[in-house]
C-alpha positions in Angstrom: 7.4 21.6 -6.7 8.7 18.1 -7.3 6.1 15.4 -6.7 6.4 11.7 -5.9 4.4 9.9 -8.6 3.4 6.6 -7.1 3.7 4.0 -4.4 6.1 1.8 -6.3 7.0 -0.9 -3.8 7.0 -2.0 -0.2 8.8 -4.3 2.1 7.0 -6.5 4.7 8.5 -8.3 7.7 6.9 -11.7 8.2 7.4 -14.4 10.7 6.0 -17.3 8.6 7.5 -16.9 5.2 6.1 -20.3 3.9 2.5 -19.3 5.0 2.9 -16.0 3.2 4.2 -17.7 0.0 1.0 -19.8 0.0 -1.2 -16.9 0.8 0.0 -14.4 -1.8 0.1 -16.9 -4.6 -3.0 -19.1 -4.0 -5.3 -16.6 -2.3 -4.2 -13.2 -3.7 -2.9 -14.3 -7.1 0.6 -12.7 -7.0 3.5 -14.1 -8.8 6.6 -15.2 -6.9 9.7 -13.9 -8.7 12.3 -16.6 -9.4 15.0 -14.2 -8.0 13.6 -14.7 -4.5 16.1 -16.0 -1.9 15.8 -18.1 1.2 15.3 -15.1 3.6 13.1 -13.1 1.3 10.3 -13.6 -1.3 9.8 -11.1 -4.1 6.3 -10.6 -5.5 5.2 -9.4 -8.9 1.8 -8.0 -9.8 2.7 -6.5 -13.2 5.9 -6.1 -15.4 8.0 -4.6 -12.6 10.7 -6.9 -11.2 8.8 -6.9 -7.9 6.4 -4.7 -6.1 6.4 -6.4 -2.7 9.3 -7.9 -0.8 8.6 -10.3 2.0 11.5 -10.4 4.5 12.0 -13.1 7.1 11.5 -10.9 10.2 9.7 -11.3 13.5 7.9 -8.0 13.3 4.9 -9.1 11.1 4.7 -5.5 10.0 5.6 -3.0 7.4 9.3 -2.5 7.0 9.5 0.2 4.3 7.6 2.0 1.5 9.1 3.1 -1.8 7.9 6.3 -3.5 8.9 7.0 -7.1 10.0 10.3 -8.7 10.0 10.7 -12.5 13.8 10.7 -13.1 17.3 11.8 -12.2 16.5 15.5 -12.4 13.5 15.1 -10.0 15.6 12.9 -7.8 18.1 15.8 -7.3 15.4 18.4 -6.9 13.7 16.2 -4.3 16.8 16.3 -2.1 16.7 20.1 -2.1 13.0 20.0 -1.3 13.5 17.7 1.6 16.4 19.8 2.9 14.3 23.0 2.7 11.5 21.2 4.6 13.9 20.2 7.4 13.5 16.4 6.6 16.6 14.4 7.2 17.6 11.8 4.5 20.7 10.1 3.1 21.5 9.1 -0.5 21.6 5.3 -0.7 24.5 3.4 -2.0 24.7 1.6 -5.3 24.3 -1.7 -3.5 21.2 -0.4 -1.7 19.7 0.7 -5.1 20.6 -2.6 -6.7 18.9 -4.5 -3.8 15.6 -2.7 -4.7 16.2 -3.0 -8.4 16.1 0.8 -9.0 18.7 3.2 -10.3 19.0 5.6 -7.4 17.5 5.8 -3.9 17.0 8.1 -0.9 16.5 6.8 2.7 14.4 8.7 5.2 11.7 8.2 7.9 8.2 9.7 8.2 7.3 11.5 11.5 6.1 8.2 13.0 9.4 6.4 12.3 8.3 4.4 9.3 11.1 4.0 6.8 10.5 5.6 3.4 12.6 5.3 0.3 12.4 7.7 -2.7 13.7 6.3 -5.9 13.7 6.5 -9.7 14.3 4.0 -12.4 12.7 0.7 -11.4 13.6 -2.4 -13.3 10.7 -3.2 -15.6 10.7 -6.6 -17.3 8.6 -6.4 -20.4 10.3 -9.6 -21.5 8.6 -11.5 -18.6 4.8 -11.4 -18.8 3.1 -11.4 -15.4 2.0 -14.9 -14.5 -0.4 -15.0 -11.6 0.0 -17.6 -8.8 -3.5 -18.9 -9.5 -6.1 -18.5 -12.2 -7.5 -14.9 -12.6 -10.2 -13.4 -14.9 -8.1 -10.3 -15.3 -5.0 -8.6 -13.9 -4.0 -6.2 -11.2 -4.5 -2.5 -12.0 -1.3 -0.5 -11.6 0.0 1.8 -14.3 0.0 5.5 -13.5 -1.8 4.8 -10.2 1.0 2.8 -8.7 0.7 -0.5 -7.0 -2.2 0.4 -4.7 -2.9 2.2 -1.4 -2.3 1.5 2.3 -3.5 2.8 5.6 -0.6 3.4 7.9 0.0 4.5 11.5 0.7 8.2 12.1 0.4 9.2 15.7 0.9 12.9 14.9 -1.4 13.6 12.0 -0.4 17.2 11.6 3.3 16.2 11.3 2.4 13.4 8.9 0.4 15.8 6.6 3.3 18.2 6.6 5.7 15.3 5.6 3.5 14.1 2.8 3.0 17.6 1.4 6.8 18.0 1.4 6.8 15.0 -1.0 4.4 16.9 -3.3 1.3 15.1 -2.2 -2.1 16.7 -1.5 -5.2 15.8 0.5 -6.9 16.1 3.8 -9.9 14.8 5.8 -12.3 12.6 3.7 -14.1 10.7 6.3 -15.5 11.6 9.7 -16.1 8.2 11.3 -18.1 7.7 14.5 -16.3 5.4 16.9 -18.4 5.1 20.1 -18.9 8.7 21.4 -16.1 10.1 19.2 -16.0 11.3 15.7 -12.6 10.5 14.2 -11.3 12.4 11.1 -9.4 10.2 8.6 -6.8 11.7 6.4 -6.2 10.7 2.7 -3.2 11.7 0.6 -3.0 11.7 -3.2 -0.2 11.8 -5.7 -1.6 10.5 -9.0 -4.8 9.3 -10.7 -5.5 6.7 -7.9 -8.0 8.3 -5.6 -5.6 8.0 -2.6 -2.3 6.4 -1.9 -2.1 6.8 1.9 -4.7 7.0 4.6 -4.1 7.6 8.3 -5.7 8.8 11.5 -7.7 5.7 12.6 -6.5 5.4 16.2 -3.0 4.5 17.3 -2.4 0.8 16.4 0.8 -0.9 17.5 1.5 -1.9 13.9 2.8 0.5 11.3 0.2 -0.8 8.8 -3.5 -1.3 9.0 -4.2 -2.6 5.5 -2.9 -2.8 1.9 -5.2 -2.5 -1.0 -4.6 -4.0 -4.4 -7.0 -3.3 -7.3 -8.0 -5.7 -10.1 -9.5 -4.8 -13.5 -12.3 -7.5 -13.4 -15.1 -7.6 -10.9 -15.2 -11.4 -11.2 -11.8 -11.6 -9.5 -13.2 -9.9 -6.4 -15.9 -12.5 -6.3 -13.5 -15.4 -7.0 -11.1 -14.2 -4.2 -14.0 -13.8 -1.8 -15.0 -17.5 -2.5 -11.4 -18.6 -2.0 -11.1 -16.7 1.3 -14.3 -18.1 2.6 -13.5 -21.7 1.4 -10.2 -21.6 3.2 -11.7 -20.1 6.4 -9.6 -17.0 6.2 -11.2 -14.4 8.5 -13.1 -11.7 6.5 -12.8 -8.5 8.5 -14.9 -6.1 6.4 -17.6 -7.6 4.2 -18.1 -6.6 0.6 -19.2 -3.0 0.0 -18.4 0.2 -1.8 -16.5 3.2 -0.4 -17.8 6.7 -0.7 -14.4 8.4 -1.4 -12.8 6.1 -4.1 -16.0 4.2 -5.0 -14.0 1.0 -4.7 -16.0 -2.1 -4.5 -14.0 -4.3 -2.1 -13.7 -6.5 0.9 -11.0 -7.0 3.6 -9.5 -10.2 5.0 -6.6 -11.2 7.3 -3.2 -12.1 6.1 -0.8 -14.5 7.9 0.7 -11.6 9.9 -2.7 -10.6 11.3 -3.3 -7.2 9.6 -5.7 -6.7 6.6 -5.6 -7.1 2.9 -8.2 -5.2 0.8 -9.1 -6.6 -2.6 -10.9 -4.0 -4.8 -12.3 -3.2 -8.2 -13.4 0.0 -10.1 -12.0 2.7 -8.0 -12.7 6.2 -9.4 -9.9 8.6 -10.2 -8.6 11.3 -7.9 -10.4 14.6 -8.0 -9.2 18.2 -7.2 -11.9 19.4 -4.8 -12.2 18.2 -1.2 -15.3 16.4 0.2 -15.9 14.4 3.3 -18.3 11.5 4.1 -19.8 9.9 7.2 -20.2 6.4 5.8 -19.8 4.1 2.8 -22.2 3.8 0.0 -23.2 0.3 1.1 -21.9 -2.8 2.7 -18.4 -2.9 4.4 -19.9 -4.2 7.6 -17.4 -5.2 10.3 -16.7 -8.9 10.8 -13.9 -10.8 12.7 -12.7 -7.7 14.4 -13.3 -5.1 11.6 -10.7 -2.4 11.4 -9.2 -3.4 14.8 -6.2 -4.9 13.1 -3.9 -3.7 15.8 -4.5 -6.4 18.4 -1.5 -8.6 18.9 
């Protein structure tokens, strides 16, 4: 079975592009690519041409997710795999591939309607070392684990799980979270050495995305970022703590669109056998709304 290998890139619709430029460079530490245009801002966090595209858009939400396959053979095989699974898609044009700085691209939607793109051949710029938007002790951890992970909206979790498994991903319930009188199972899907790439099942928010996690390779950058966030009075939504599933030491804070950014360090690798947890190892207390990032 052909498998997607990583979350390669994503597109975000943002109302206030200037506020986002300031946020991603001075708070998060991303590099703004010089190829950015008036209506979009392209962000680097490693040698790739870009990993995140900010589009001037009123939605303040996730616009698309890009999942990589290894090469042209896998790209062709994935089309057969999607057809066999009854998933509709179209092959993107050369212009659409060039816009994403990849060689070839497929366009499709997940069961909740979120646009997905499957691609191979990203533009990698080893001639342009990554230059963070502000001082950092280390760098962002990408490599075989892809750019990071995100929690997204999936109103039909069974249909979503079937969709992700058709992409060659694996996973299932890893948390059973008590919310009032209910116990809510949260799903996590894996495709590489990163402990998970997608999570879903936490209620039915109006946004497509709950949070995006980027990992750094130096603990001091988590502390530095926490200081910057507090100093600039950016709301911290989940206080520093350590997850039980990926063992990530992280905290969460609001971005200019109102949903959450997770900044983490030292996540453990994906493992083959399933487990579930009722809570985190320590910390991660709710603050400024907690995981309720779906309030308009």
